[in-house]
N, C-alpha and C positions, 0 to 999 in steps of 0.2 A: 255851326253845330256839327258835332262829331257823330258819325254813324257807327262808331265802334262801341260794342257792348262788352264790358269786361266782367270777369267773375260770373259768368253765365251759368245758372244752375237750374234751369227749368227742366222738369222731368217729362219724358214722353210716354212713360209707362207707369201706371199706378202700381203700388206695392203688391196688392192682391193678385194682379195679373202676372207680375214678375214672379211671385211665389208659386203660382200655378205652373208657369213655364219651368221654374227650377225643379219642382217635383217631377214633372214630365221628363226633364233631362236626367235626373237621378234614376228614375225608373228605366229609361232607355239604356242607361249604362249599368244596370243591375246593381245600383247603389241604394242604400237605405236613406230615407229622410230622417235626419236627426236634429235635435235642438241645437247642437253645435253648428251644423251646416246652416240652419235657418238664421242663427245669430250672426254668422259671417255675412250672409246675404243682407240681412236687415241693417247691420252696421255699415256696410258699403252703401246701401241705399240712403241712409241718413247722414252720410258724411259729405261734407263739402270739400274735402281734401283728396289729394292723390296719395294713396297709402301704400307703403311697403308692406310685405307680409309681416315683418316685425312690428311695425307701428300699428297694423290692424290687430295683431295678437295682443299688444299692450293695451290698446283701446278696449278690446273685449274683456281682458282680465280686469281692467279697472271698472268697467260698466257692469260686468257679470262675474264677480269674484267667486261665486259658488259654482260656476260652470267650468268644468275641466275641458278646455279646448286647447289641444296641442298645436304647436307650430306646424307639425307635419300635416295635420288636418287642414290648416289654413292654406298651406302650399298646394295640397292636392285639390282643394275646393277652388282656389283661384285658377289653377291650371284647367280644371274642368270648365269653369265659367268663361275663361278666355278662349278655350277651344270652341265653345259654342257661341262666341261673340256676345255673351251677356255682360262681360267686362272687357275693358280695353286696358292696355298697358303702355307706358312710356319707358323705354329702356335707358338706363344710365350706365351702360357698359359694366365695368367691374363693380360698380355700386349697386347693381341689380335693377329691378323694375319697380315702378309705382303704378298702382292700379286705380281705376275708377269704373263705376258702373256704366255700362253702355246704354242705360235707359235715359240718358240726358239728351237734349236736343243737340244737334251738331254744333261743334265749336272747335276752335283751334287753340294752340298753346304757345306761350312764350316761356322758355325755360332758362333760368339763371344758371350758368355754368360754375358760378362761385358758391352760392348757397343752396342750389337745388330748388328754389322756389318756383312754382308753376303758376302762371296767370292764364286764365281762360279768357278768350275773347271771340267775338263774332263781328265780322266786318262784311257788310253786304256787297260792297264794291269788290272786295277780294273774291267773294263767292261768285259774283256775276262774271268776273274776269276769268276765273277758273272754268266755269261752264262754257264761256265763249271760246276759250283756247281749245277745250275738248271738242266742241262742235266744229271749229275751224279745221281741226286736224282729223275730223271724221271719227272721233273716238267717243264711244258711248260710256260715259262715266257712271259708275254705280256708287262710288263712295270715294272719299279722299280724306287725308289728314295733313295738317300743316303744323310744323313745329319750328319755332324761331328760337335759336340759341343765342345767348349773349349774356350781358351783365345787367342785373336789375338796378333800379334807382337806388335802393338801400345800399347795395354793395358798392356802387359807384361813389357814394358819399364817404364810405369808410376809408 
């Protein structure tokens, strides 16, 4: 029996708490709370994908066609959210970043270098091993991330 859980999407923060935190962040940075910013947060919260700013923009335009949300607003909001650790990003070099909400339980990533697909997983043996390594080296670990790069099953078949 495998102890690896893939496509892990359990939330650690309810949306209302996340929204309250977001409003406090905006106020602290002397920014206004707008419907556009709320839609960005809500779309990230409801997404099971890792989104580029462009794909987030397209998703918002499709779901809320009446709402004028500029790509610059999305970039600024993502930057603010990332700086405050409310979202995390995976960098793809010249291809840019993909973002996900930080309100998910801890998980790691396998990233296909051919198609860019990202698979989330949790493996308790890996987690335990990382804690043991940190302890053995006298290191107090506060957080970590693991990204495994390679070629996904679908791209191997092609």
